[in-house]
N, CA, C and O atoms as CSV, one atom per row, in Angstrom:
chain,resi,resn,atom,element,x,y,z
A,1,UNK,N,N,-63.406,-46.929,-1.081
A,1,UNK,CA,C,-63.115,-47.131,0.324
A,1,UNK,C,C,-61.337,-47.440,0.256
A,1,UNK,O,O,-61.227,-47.739,-0.933
A,2,UNK,N,N,-60.437,-47.499,0.632
A,2,UNK,CA,C,-59.745,-48.389,1.097
A,2,UNK,C,C,-59.812,-49.168,2.890
A,2,UNK,O,O,-59.789,-48.763,4.052
A,3,UNK,N,N,-59.923,-50.745,2.002
A,3,UNK,CA,C,-60.576,-51.283,3.011
A,3,UNK,C,C,-59.252,-51.632,3.786
A,3,UNK,O,O,-58.175,-51.353,3.259
A,4,UNK,N,N,-59.300,-52.257,5.070
A,4,UNK,CA,C,-58.115,-52.688,6.593
A,4,UNK,C,C,-56.985,-53.407,5.827
A,4,UNK,O,O,-55.809,-53.105,6.032
A,5,UNK,N,N,-57.470,-54.683,4.640
A,5,UNK,CA,C,-56.312,-55.332,3.790
A,5,UNK,C,C,-55.422,-53.796,3.568
A,5,UNK,O,O,-54.640,-53.291,4.373
A,6,UNK,N,N,-55.760,-53.354,2.436
A,6,UNK,CA,C,-55.217,-52.071,1.904
A,6,UNK,C,C,-54.535,-51.019,2.387
A,6,UNK,O,O,-53.620,-50.398,1.848
A,7,UNK,N,N,-55.256,-50.785,3.894
A,7,UNK,CA,C,-54.252,-49.840,4.666
A,7,UNK,C,C,-53.237,-50.580,5.502
A,7,UNK,O,O,-52.125,-50.053,5.545
A,8,UNK,N,N,-53.423,-51.789,6.226
A,8,UNK,CA,C,-52.487,-51.972,6.404
A,8,UNK,C,C,-51.221,-52.794,5.749
A,8,UNK,O,O,-50.108,-52.882,6.268
A,9,UNK,N,N,-51.512,-53.212,4.854
A,9,UNK,CA,C,-50.369,-53.929,3.690
A,9,UNK,C,C,-49.481,-52.135,3.199
A,9,UNK,O,O,-48.331,-52.018,2.776
A,10,UNK,N,N,-50.150,-51.379,3.364
A,10,UNK,CA,C,-49.611,-49.802,3.277
A,10,UNK,C,C,-48.861,-49.632,4.085
A,10,UNK,O,O,-47.701,-49.505,3.691
A,11,UNK,N,N,-49.055,-49.563,5.258
A,11,UNK,CA,C,-48.275,-49.333,6.689
A,11,UNK,C,C,-46.991,-50.409,6.504
A,11,UNK,O,O,-45.896,-50.264,5.962
A,12,UNK,N,N,-47.615,-51.562,7.201
A,12,UNK,CA,C,-46.487,-52.920,6.867
A,12,UNK,C,C,-45.446,-52.677,6.241
A,12,UNK,O,O,-44.400,-53.246,6.554
A,13,UNK,N,N,-45.503,-51.803,5.245
A,13,UNK,CA,C,-44.291,-52.263,4.652
A,13,UNK,C,C,-43.673,-51.204,5.034
A,13,UNK,O,O,-42.718,-50.999,4.284
A,14,UNK,N,N,-43.804,-50.112,6.186
A,14,UNK,CA,C,-42.777,-49.638,6.201
A,14,UNK,C,C,-42.322,-48.389,5.583
A,14,UNK,O,O,-41.223,-47.959,5.933
A,15,UNK,N,N,-42.906,-47.841,4.845
A,15,UNK,CA,C,-43.226,-46.967,3.454
A,15,UNK,C,C,-43.927,-45.800,3.653
A,15,UNK,O,O,-45.125,-45.676,3.401
A,16,UNK,N,N,-43.093,-44.799,4.171
A,16,UNK,CA,C,-44.489,-43.489,4.508
A,16,UNK,C,C,-45.250,-42.965,3.306
A,16,UNK,O,O,-46.324,-42.388,3.473
A,17,UNK,N,N,-44.630,-43.179,1.860
A,17,UNK,CA,C,-44.838,-43.057,0.461
A,17,UNK,C,C,-45.784,-44.162,0.295
A,17,UNK,O,O,-46.697,-43.860,-0.474
A,18,UNK,N,N,-45.837,-45.061,0.658
A,18,UNK,CA,C,-46.924,-45.748,0.308
A,18,UNK,C,C,-48.504,-45.994,0.983
A,18,UNK,O,O,-49.379,-46.722,0.514
A,19,UNK,N,N,-48.600,-44.930,2.561
A,19,UNK,CA,C,-49.502,-44.200,2.796
A,19,UNK,C,C,-50.542,-43.729,2.318
A,19,UNK,O,O,-51.738,-44.008,2.238
A,20,UNK,N,N,-49.157,-42.197,1.720
A,20,UNK,CA,C,-50.635,-40.589,0.939
A,20,UNK,C,C,-51.351,-41.361,0.162
A,20,UNK,O,O,-52.577,-41.279,0.238
A,21,UNK,N,N,-50.946,-41.967,-0.443
A,21,UNK,CA,C,-52.114,-42.006,-1.865
A,21,UNK,C,C,-53.511,-42.636,-1.146
A,21,UNK,O,O,-54.384,-42.610,-2.013
A,22,UNK,N,N,-53.992,-43.135,-0.014
A,22,UNK,CA,C,-54.659,-43.415,0.941
A,22,UNK,C,C,-55.399,-42.261,1.188
A,22,UNK,O,O,-56.612,-42.256,0.978
A,23,UNK,N,N,-54.617,-40.961,1.747
A,23,UNK,CA,C,-54.813,-40.355,2.103
A,23,UNK,C,C,-55.738,-38.747,1.455
A,23,UNK,O,O,-55.586,-38.294,0.320
A,24,UNK,N,N,-56.396,-38.315,2.230
A,24,UNK,CA,C,-57.065,-36.743,1.570
A,24,UNK,C,C,-55.634,-35.893,1.990
A,24,UNK,O,O,-54.743,-35.900,2.838
A,25,UNK,N,N,-55.941,-35.387,1.148
A,25,UNK,CA,C,-54.345,-33.678,1.242
A,25,UNK,C,C,-54.509,-33.834,3.086
A,25,UNK,O,O,-53.865,-34.402,3.969
A,26,UNK,N,N,-55.649,-33.048,3.029
A,26,UNK,CA,C,-55.655,-32.460,4.678
A,26,UNK,C,C,-55.868,-33.467,5.902
A,26,UNK,O,O,-56.531,-33.098,6.872
A,27,UNK,N,N,-55.332,-34.672,5.851
A,27,UNK,CA,C,-55.683,-35.077,6.684
A,27,UNK,C,C,-55.441,-35.135,8.007
A,27,UNK,O,O,-54.534,-34.350,8.283
A,28,UNK,N,N,-55.905,-35.797,9.084
A,28,UNK,CA,C,-54.737,-35.742,10.033
A,28,UNK,C,C,-54.668,-37.347,10.591
A,28,UNK,O,O,-55.557,-38.173,10.385
A,29,UNK,N,N,-53.996,-37.483,10.993
A,29,UNK,CA,C,-53.722,-38.840,11.823
A,29,UNK,C,C,-53.265,-38.754,13.249
A,29,UNK,O,O,-52.542,-37.771,13.405
A,30,UNK,N,N,-53.453,-39.491,14.394
A,30,UNK,CA,C,-53.165,-39.399,15.855
A,30,UNK,C,C,-53.148,-40.897,16.679
A,30,UNK,O,O,-54.047,-41.684,16.978
A,31,UNK,N,N,-51.654,-40.891,16.896
A,31,UNK,CA,C,-51.563,-42.556,17.372
A,31,UNK,C,C,-51.489,-42.060,18.696
A,31,UNK,O,O,-50.750,-41.104,18.931
A,32,UNK,N,N,-52.326,-42.719,19.811
A,32,UNK,CA,C,-52.602,-42.452,20.845
A,32,UNK,C,C,-53.013,-41.626,21.768
A,32,UNK,O,O,-54.195,-41.286,21.823
A,33,UNK,N,N,-51.807,-41.048,22.891
A,33,UNK,CA,C,-52.486,-39.208,22.666
A,33,UNK,C,C,-51.594,-38.126,23.013
A,33,UNK,O,O,-51.455,-37.113,23.700
A,34,UNK,N,N,-50.734,-39.381,21.624
A,34,UNK,CA,C,-50.196,-38.125,20.799
A,34,UNK,C,C,-51.010,-36.744,20.497
A,34,UNK,O,O,-52.189,-36.655,20.839
A,35,UNK,N,N,-50.269,-35.560,19.777
A,35,UNK,CA,C,-50.739,-34.904,18.826
A,35,UNK,C,C,-51.124,-35.214,17.609
A,35,UNK,O,O,-50.519,-36.129,17.049
A,36,UNK,N,N,-52.048,-34.636,17.015
A,36,UNK,CA,C,-51.951,-35.029,15.544
A,36,UNK,C,C,-51.273,-34.640,14.717
A,36,UNK,O,O,-50.677,-33.563,14.757
A,37,UNK,N,N,-51.223,-35.808,13.412
A,37,UNK,CA,C,-50.342,-35.101,12.458
A,37,UNK,C,C,-51.317,-34.613,11.614
A,37,UNK,O,O,-52.397,-34.917,12.121
A,38,UNK,N,N,-51.494,-33.976,10.527
A,38,UNK,CA,C,-52.217,-33.194,9.935
A,38,UNK,C,C,-51.116,-32.625,7.851
A,38,UNK,O,O,-50.123,-32.059,7.395
A,39,UNK,N,N,-52.321,-33.346,7.482
A,39,UNK,CA,C,-51.047,-33.120,5.743
A,39,UNK,C,C,-50.243,-34.172,5.971
A,39,UNK,O,O,-49.916,-34.888,6.917
A,40,UNK,N,N,-49.910,-33.995,4.237
A,40,UNK,CA,C,-49.534,-35.005,4.367
A,40,UNK,C,C,-47.847,-35.358,4.489
A,40,UNK,O,O,-47.336,-36.465,4.659
A,41,UNK,N,N,-47.150,-33.990,4.338
A,41,UNK,CA,C,-45.665,-33.756,5.138
A,41,UNK,C,C,-45.751,-34.621,6.531
A,41,UNK,O,O,-45.163,-35.672,6.787
A,42,UNK,N,N,-46.816,-33.743,7.502
A,42,UNK,CA,C,-46.932,-34.223,8.548
A,42,UNK,C,C,-46.565,-35.348,9.168
A,42,UNK,O,O,-45.714,-35.534,10.038
A,43,UNK,N,N,-47.932,-36.710,8.161
A,43,UNK,CA,C,-47.555,-37.483,8.565
A,43,UNK,C,C,-46.359,-38.303,7.823
A,43,UNK,O,O,-45.924,-39.337,8.330
A,44,UNK,N,N,-45.958,-37.898,6.853
A,44,UNK,CA,C,-44.961,-38.705,6.117
A,44,UNK,C,C,-43.547,-38.898,7.444
A,44,UNK,O,O,-42.845,-39.871,7.719
A,45,UNK,N,N,-43.597,-37.390,8.055
A,45,UNK,CA,C,-42.216,-37.362,9.031
A,45,UNK,C,C,-42.764,-37.989,9.895
A,45,UNK,O,O,-42.543,-39.190,9.740
A,46,UNK,N,N,-43.695,-37.668,11.179
A,46,UNK,CA,C,-44.385,-38.578,12.048
A,46,UNK,C,C,-44.199,-40.085,11.839
A,46,UNK,O,O,-43.886,-40.782,12.804
A,47,UNK,N,N,-44.358,-40.568,10.745
A,47,UNK,CA,C,-44.123,-42.223,10.410
A,47,UNK,C,C,-42.913,-42.820,9.949
A,47,UNK,O,O,-42.624,-44.003,10.127
A,48,UNK,N,N,-42.257,-42.032,9.390
A,48,UNK,CA,C,-40.874,-41.714,9.488
A,48,UNK,C,C,-39.709,-42.145,10.660
A,48,UNK,O,O,-38.663,-42.792,10.712
A,49,UNK,N,N,-40.387,-41.535,11.356
A,49,UNK,CA,C,-39.259,-41.329,12.835
A,49,UNK,C,C,-39.792,-42.487,13.184
A,49,UNK,O,O,-38.971,-43.248,13.698
A,50,UNK,N,N,-41.530,-43.149,13.035
A,50,UNK,CA,C,-41.716,-44.501,14.455
A,50,UNK,C,C,-41.160,-45.142,13.443
A,50,UNK,O,O,-40.039,-45.378,13.893
A,51,UNK,N,N,-41.214,-45.814,11.807
A,51,UNK,CA,C,-40.689,-46.860,11.343
A,51,UNK,C,C,-39.152,-47.066,11.719
A,51,UNK,O,O,-38.567,-48.136,11.552
A,52,UNK,N,N,-38.431,-45.644,12.372
A,52,UNK,CA,C,-36.885,-45.456,12.411
A,52,UNK,C,C,-37.011,-46.387,13.955
A,52,UNK,O,O,-36.034,-47.123,14.091
A,53,UNK,N,N,-37.500,-46.430,14.513
A,53,UNK,CA,C,-37.225,-47.271,16.232
A,53,UNK,C,C,-38.313,-48.457,16.649
A,53,UNK,O,O,-38.900,-48.756,17.689
A,54,UNK,N,N,-38.273,-48.985,15.276
A,54,UNK,CA,C,-38.548,-50.634,15.071
A,54,UNK,C,C,-38.648,-51.052,13.880
A,54,UNK,O,O,-39.137,-50.401,12.956
A,55,UNK,N,N,-37.940,-52.796,13.765
A,55,UNK,CA,C,-37.279,-52.964,12.456
A,55,UNK,C,C,-38.175,-53.438,11.490
A,55,UNK,O,O,-37.954,-53.625,10.294
A,56,UNK,N,N,-39.738,-53.705,12.448
A,56,UNK,CA,C,-40.652,-54.727,11.140
A,56,UNK,C,C,-41.968,-54.419,11.833
A,56,UNK,O,O,-42.175,-54.822,12.978
A,57,UNK,N,N,-42.773,-53.779,11.219
A,57,UNK,CA,C,-44.006,-54.327,11.577
A,57,UNK,C,C,-45.038,-55.184,11.140
A,57,UNK,O,O,-44.800,-55.621,10.014
A,58,UNK,N,N,-46.282,-55.649,11.711
A,58,UNK,CA,C,-47.155,-56.921,10.752
A,58,UNK,C,C,-47.848,-56.904,11.712
A,58,UNK,O,O,-47.607,-57.155,12.893
A,59,UNK,N,N,-49.128,-56.464,10.971
A,59,UNK,CA,C,-51.055,-55.957,11.295
A,59,UNK,C,C,-51.474,-57.701,10.930
A,59,UNK,O,O,-51.199,-58.248,9.862
A,60,UNK,N,N,-52.316,-58.483,12.302
A,60,UNK,CA,C,-53.123,-58.921,12.450
A,60,UNK,C,C,-54.344,-58.774,12.662
A,60,UNK,O,O,-54.601,-58.275,13.758
A,61,UNK,N,N,-55.675,-59.160,11.661
A,61,UNK,CA,C,-57.040,-58.435,11.286
A,61,UNK,C,C,-57.871,-59.385,12.389
A,61,UNK,O,O,-58.056,-60.575,12.134
A,62,UNK,N,N,-58.238,-58.932,13.320
A,62,UNK,CA,C,-59.239,-59.356,14.279
A,62,UNK,C,C,-60.268,-59.535,14.052
A,62,UNK,O,O,-60.849,-60.618,14.111
A,63,UNK,N,N,-60.971,-57.866,13.556
A,63,UNK,CA,C,-62.187,-58.035,13.196
A,63,UNK,C,C,-62.198,-56.975,12.551
A,63,UNK,O,O,-61.095,-56.428,12.544
A,64,UNK,N,N,-63.236,-56.281,11.825
A,64,UNK,CA,C,-63.537,-55.131,11.249
A,64,UNK,C,C,-64.772,-55.022,10.922
A,64,UNK,O,O,-65.415,-55.915,10.371
A,65,UNK,N,N,-65.504,-53.130,11.461
A,65,UNK,CA,C,-66.718,-53.394,11.121
A,65,UNK,C,C,-66.686,-51.808,10.226
A,65,UNK,O,O,-65.784,-51.056,10.594
A,66,UNK,N,N,-67.204,-51.514,9.592
A,66,UNK,CA,C,-67.475,-50.562,8.049
A,66,UNK,C,C,-68.710,-50.212,8.373
A,66,UNK,O,O,-69.505,-51.133,8.563
A,67,UNK,N,N,-69.156,-48.887,8.511
A,67,UNK,CA,C,-70.317,-48.626,8.835
A,67,UNK,C,C,-70.207,-47.099,7.676
A,67,UNK,O,O,-69.321,-46.315,8.016
A,68,UNK,N,N,-70.773,-46.814,6.799
A,68,UNK,CA,C,-70.561,-45.717,6.104
A,68,UNK,C,C,-69.355,-45.533,5.690
A,68,UNK,O,O,-68.668,-46.174,4.894
A,69,UNK,N,N,-69.078,-44.253,6.526
A,69,UNK,CA,C,-67.746,-43.706,6.180
A,69,UNK,C,C,-66.705,-44.308,6.979
A,69,UNK,O,O,-65.518,-44.208,6.671
A,70,UNK,N,N,-67.142,-44.973,8.066
A,70,UNK,CA,C,-66.605,-45.719,9.256
A,70,UNK,C,C,-65.961,-46.725,8.675
A,70,UNK,O,O,-66.643,-47.300,7.826
A,71,UNK,N,N,-64.514,-47.287,8.885
A,71,UNK,CA,C,-63.841,-48.407,9.587
A,71,UNK,C,C,-63.642,-48.216,10.964
A,71,UNK,O,O,-63.192,-47.174,11.440
A,72,UNK,N,N,-63.953,-49.149,11.573
A,72,UNK,CA,C,-63.212,-49.404,13.461
A,72,UNK,C,C,-62.183,-51.039,13.122
A,72,UNK,O,O,-62.746,-52.002,12.603
A,73,UNK,N,N,-60.715,-51.089,13.504
A,73,UNK,CA,C,-60.353,-52.019,12.822
A,73,UNK,C,C,-59.317,-52.630,13.692
A,73,UNK,O,O,-58.149,-52.242,13.664
A,74,UNK,N,N,-60.017,-54.216,14.979
A,74,UNK,CA,C,-59.367,-54.767,15.963
A,74,UNK,C,C,-57.972,-55.536,15.373
A,74,UNK,O,O,-58.191,-56.359,14.484
A,75,UNK,N,N,-57.118,-55.422,15.621
A,75,UNK,CA,C,-55.671,-55.745,15.409
A,75,UNK,C,C,-54.905,-56.356,16.332
A,75,UNK,O,O,-54.828,-55.862,17.457
A,76,UNK,N,N,-54.365,-57.273,16.077
A,76,UNK,CA,C,-53.167,-57.603,17.042
A,76,UNK,C,C,-51.998,-57.302,15.684
A,76,UNK,O,O,-51.956,-57.836,14.576
A,77,UNK,N,N,-51.116,-56.234,16.288
A,77,UNK,CA,C,-49.882,-55.873,15.704
A,77,UNK,C,C,-48.513,-56.183,16.102
A,77,UNK,O,O,-48.112,-55.801,17.201
A,78,UNK,N,N,-47.743,-56.852,15.294
A,78,UNK,CA,C,-46.282,-57.309,16.011
A,78,UNK,C,C,-45.168,-56.578,15.611
A,78,UNK,O,O,-44.660,-56.589,14.490
A,79,UNK,N,N,-44.805,-55.929,16.607
A,79,UNK,CA,C,-42.982,-54.635,16.049
A,79,UNK,C,C,-42.059,-55.585,15.862
A,79,UNK,O,O,-42.129,-56.594,16.564
A,80,UNK,N,N,-41.430,-55.507,15.273
A,80,UNK,CA,C,-40.254,-56.222,16.002
A,80,UNK,C,C,-38.708,-54.902,16.251
A,80,UNK,O,O,-38.534,-53.828,15.674
A,81,UNK,N,N,-38.068,-55.412,17.045
A,81,UNK,CA,C,-37.319,-54.467,18.222
A,81,UNK,C,C,-35.987,-54.325,16.934
A,81,UNK,O,O,-36.011,-54.782,15.791
A,82,UNK,N,N,-35.085,-53.669,17.497
A,82,UNK,CA,C,-34.156,-53.087,16.969
A,82,UNK,C,C,-33.122,-54.547,17.482
A,82,UNK,O,O,-32.149,-55.080,16.951
A,83,UNK,N,N,-33.747,-54.781,18.518
A,83,UNK,CA,C,-32.783,-56.079,19.681
A,83,UNK,C,C,-33.372,-57.709,18.876
A,83,UNK,O,O,-33.013,-58.795,19.333
A,84,UNK,N,N,-34.080,-57.614,17.941
A,84,UNK,CA,C,-34.704,-58.418,17.178
A,84,UNK,C,C,-35.635,-59.351,17.794
A,84,UNK,O,O,-35.825,-60.517,17.446
A,85,UNK,N,N,-36.433,-58.454,19.144
A,85,UNK,CA,C,-37.264,-59.167,19.729
A,85,UNK,C,C,-38.821,-58.391,19.263
A,85,UNK,O,O,-39.070,-57.212,19.009
A,86,UNK,N,N,-39.865,-59.849,19.288
A,86,UNK,CA,C,-40.955,-59.319,18.880
A,86,UNK,C,C,-41.638,-59.001,20.054
A,86,UNK,O,O,-41.348,-59.395,21.184
A,87,UNK,N,N,-42.762,-58.111,19.661
A,87,UNK,CA,C,-43.759,-57.497,20.380
A,87,UNK,C,C,-45.074,-57.212,19.748
A,87,UNK,O,O,-45.341,-56.289,18.977
A,88,UNK,N,N,-46.008,-58.339,20.286
A,88,UNK,CA,C,-47.890,-58.499,20.253
A,88,UNK,C,C,-48.205,-57.254,21.386
A,88,UNK,O,O,-47.684,-57.061,22.485
A,89,UNK,N,N,-49.228,-56.519,20.695
A,89,UNK,CA,C,-50.024,-55.591,21.156
A,89,UNK,C,C,-51.296,-55.827,20.554
A,89,UNK,O,O,-51.651,-56.133,19.415
A,90,UNK,N,N,-51.954,-55.574,21.752
A,90,UNK,CA,C,-53.787,-55.171,20.293
A,90,UNK,C,C,-53.966,-54.290,20.397
A,90,UNK,O,O,-53.862,-53.791,21.517
A,91,UNK,N,N,-54.521,-53.191,18.813
A,91,UNK,CA,C,-54.940,-52.428,19.229
A,91,UNK,C,C,-55.590,-52.051,18.003
A,91,UNK,O,O,-55.462,-52.767,17.010
A,92,UNK,N,N,-56.351,-50.882,17.971
A,92,UNK,CA,C,-57.721,-50.394,17.403
A,92,UNK,C,C,-57.538,-49.453,16.574
A,92,UNK,O,O,-56.763,-48.530,16.824
A,93,UNK,N,N,-58.248,-49.542,15.415
A,93,UNK,CA,C,-57.598,-48.544,14.207
A,93,UNK,C,C,-58.431,-48.121,13.385
A,93,UNK,O,O,-58.810,-48.723,12.380
A,94,UNK,N,N,-58.926,-46.589,13.915
A,94,UNK,CA,C,-60.192,-46.130,12.938
A,94,UNK,C,C,-60.089,-44.932,12.238
A,94,UNK,O,O,-59.734,-43.829,12.652
A,95,UNK,N,N,-60.597,-45.430,10.641
A,95,UNK,CA,C,-60.578,-44.429,9.618
A,95,UNK,C,C,-62.069,-43.365,9.376
A,95,UNK,O,O,-63.264,-43.296,9.665
A,96,UNK,N,N,-61.337,-42.891,8.880
A,96,UNK,CA,C,-63.109,-42.129,8.540
A,96,UNK,C,C,-62.777,-41.598,6.704
A,96,UNK,O,O,-61.563,-41.558,6.505
A,97,UNK,N,N,-63.263,-41.378,5.976
A,97,UNK,CA,C,-62.949,-41.520,4.242
A,97,UNK,C,C,-63.672,-40.350,4.284
A,97,UNK,O,O,-64.232,-39.885,5.277
A,98,UNK,N,N,-63.643,-39.906,3.206
A,98,UNK,CA,C,-63.806,-38.247,2.296
A,98,UNK,C,C,-65.039,-38.490,1.335
A,98,UNK,O,O,-65.625,-39.564,1.204
A,99,UNK,N,N,-65.335,-37.284,0.673
A,99,UNK,CA,C,-66.676,-38.424,-0.172
A,99,UNK,C,C,-65.887,-38.922,-1.427
A,99,UNK,O,O,-66.565,-39.479,-2.291
A,100,UNK,N,N,-64.056,-38.751,-1.717
A,100,UNK,CA,C,-63.378,-39.274,-2.247
A,100,UNK,C,C,-62.970,-40.451,-2.230
A,100,UNK,O,O,-62.378,-40.970,-3.177
A,101,UNK,N,N,-63.229,-41.005,-1.175
A,101,UNK,CA,C,-62.642,-42.515,-0.638
A,101,UNK,C,C,-61.983,-42.446,-0.033
A,101,UNK,O,O,-61.599,-43.444,0.577
A,102,UNK,N,N,-61.253,-40.773,0.244
A,102,UNK,CA,C,-59.736,-40.893,0.834
A,102,UNK,C,C,-59.668,-41.115,2.328
A,102,UNK,O,O,-60.721,-40.850,2.907
A,103,UNK,N,N,-58.364,-41.673,3.319
A,103,UNK,CA,C,-58.751,-41.298,4.977
A,103,UNK,C,C,-58.886,-39.499,4.583
A,103,UNK,O,O,-58.270,-38.882,3.713
A,104,UNK,N,N,-59.964,-38.957,5.616
A,104,UNK,CA,C,-59.354,-38.089,6.038
A,104,UNK,C,C,-59.162,-37.954,7.905
A,104,UNK,O,O,-58.366,-37.276,8.554
A,105,UNK,N,N,-59.980,-38.669,8.247
A,105,UNK,CA,C,-58.943,-39.150,9.319
A,105,UNK,C,C,-58.692,-40.764,10.032
A,105,UNK,O,O,-59.338,-41.776,9.761
A,106,UNK,N,N,-57.676,-40.650,10.906
A,106,UNK,CA,C,-57.016,-41.727,10.944
A,106,UNK,C,C,-56.708,-41.805,12.729
A,106,UNK,O,O,-56.116,-40.890,13.301
A,107,UNK,N,N,-57.153,-42.891,13.366
A,107,UNK,CA,C,-56.908,-42.261,15.128
A,107,UNK,C,C,-56.449,-44.232,15.494
A,107,UNK,O,O,-57.103,-45.262,15.326
A,108,UNK,N,N,-55.174,-43.995,15.984
A,108,UNK,CA,C,-54.934,-45.279,16.525
A,108,UNK,C,C,-54.503,-45.541,18.032
A,108,UNK,O,O,-53.661,-44.756,18.467
A,109,UNK,N,N,-54.856,-46.309,18.697
A,109,UNK,CA,C,-55.473,-46.639,19.950
A,109,UNK,C,C,-54.685,-47.657,20.528
A,109,UNK,O,O,-55.198,-48.764,20.360
A,110,UNK,N,N,-53.439,-47.678,21.254
A,110,UNK,CA,C,-52.701,-48.743,21.704
A,110,UNK,C,C,-51.510,-47.970,22.645
A,110,UNK,O,O,-50.681,-47.061,22.612
A,111,UNK,N,N,-51.856,-48.631,23.179
A,111,UNK,CA,C,-50.416,-48.933,24.361
A,111,UNK,C,C,-49.279,-49.162,24.248
A,111,UNK,O,O,-48.850,-50.049,24.987
A,112,UNK,N,N,-48.329,-48.508,23.327
A,112,UNK,CA,C,-47.279,-48.871,22.820
A,112,UNK,C,C,-45.932,-48.994,23.698
A,112,UNK,O,O,-45.030,-49.723,23.286
A,113,UNK,N,N,-45.830,-48.463,24.601
A,113,UNK,CA,C,-44.925,-49.101,25.727
A,113,UNK,C,C,-44.660,-50.560,26.075
A,113,UNK,O,O,-44.091,-50.904,27.110
A,114,UNK,N,N,-44.980,-51.149,25.415
A,114,UNK,CA,C,-44.350,-53.226,25.658
A,114,UNK,C,C,-43.385,-53.082,24.856
A,114,UNK,O,O,-42.286,-53.575,25.112
A,115,UNK,N,N,-43.736,-52.027,23.180
A,115,UNK,CA,C,-42.223,-52.126,22.301
A,115,UNK,C,C,-41.104,-51.594,22.621
A,115,UNK,O,O,-40.084,-51.960,22.037
A,116,UNK,N,N,-41.075,-50.945,23.284
A,116,UNK,CA,C,-39.874,-50.154,23.420
A,116,UNK,C,C,-39.617,-50.097,25.049
A,116,UNK,O,O,-39.108,-49.088,25.536
A,117,UNK,N,N,-40.005,-51.266,25.902
A,117,UNK,CA,C,-39.715,-51.227,27.339
A,117,UNK,C,C,-38.271,-52.365,27.006
A,117,UNK,O,O,-38.059,-53.140,26.073
A,118,UNK,N,N,-37.416,-51.992,28.333
A,118,UNK,CA,C,-35.934,-52.569,28.331
A,118,UNK,C,C,-36.524,-54.469,28.286
A,118,UNK,O,O,-37.474,-54.801,28.994
A,119,UNK,N,N,-35.812,-55.497,27.387
A,119,UNK,CA,C,-35.563,-56.951,27.910
A,119,UNK,C,C,-36.217,-56.999,26.901
A,119,UNK,O,O,-36.574,-58.087,26.448
């Protein structure tokens, strides 16, 4: 089962290909209330688009709960914008692994609007 440090290290690399080995082939990834990305190609495309909108991302893990196949991670995530300003917001990520210990469902709950707010 991928632990939180492994998952967030892959995300923080801002290399969508680094995330793929952690995912089931038909994995679903959903950010906030957006439509989910389904499958490796869609997840890579979605992550590539998001990473293009920021300069850097860094997760700081506050708490992690794992029960069976489910993990809930409470984090503070610092986004570095293209103007160089850092914005830190609270984020909760939830993922479930399949029988092969690959993430089959990954959900991120946050309000990303402060990252893109003027000023």
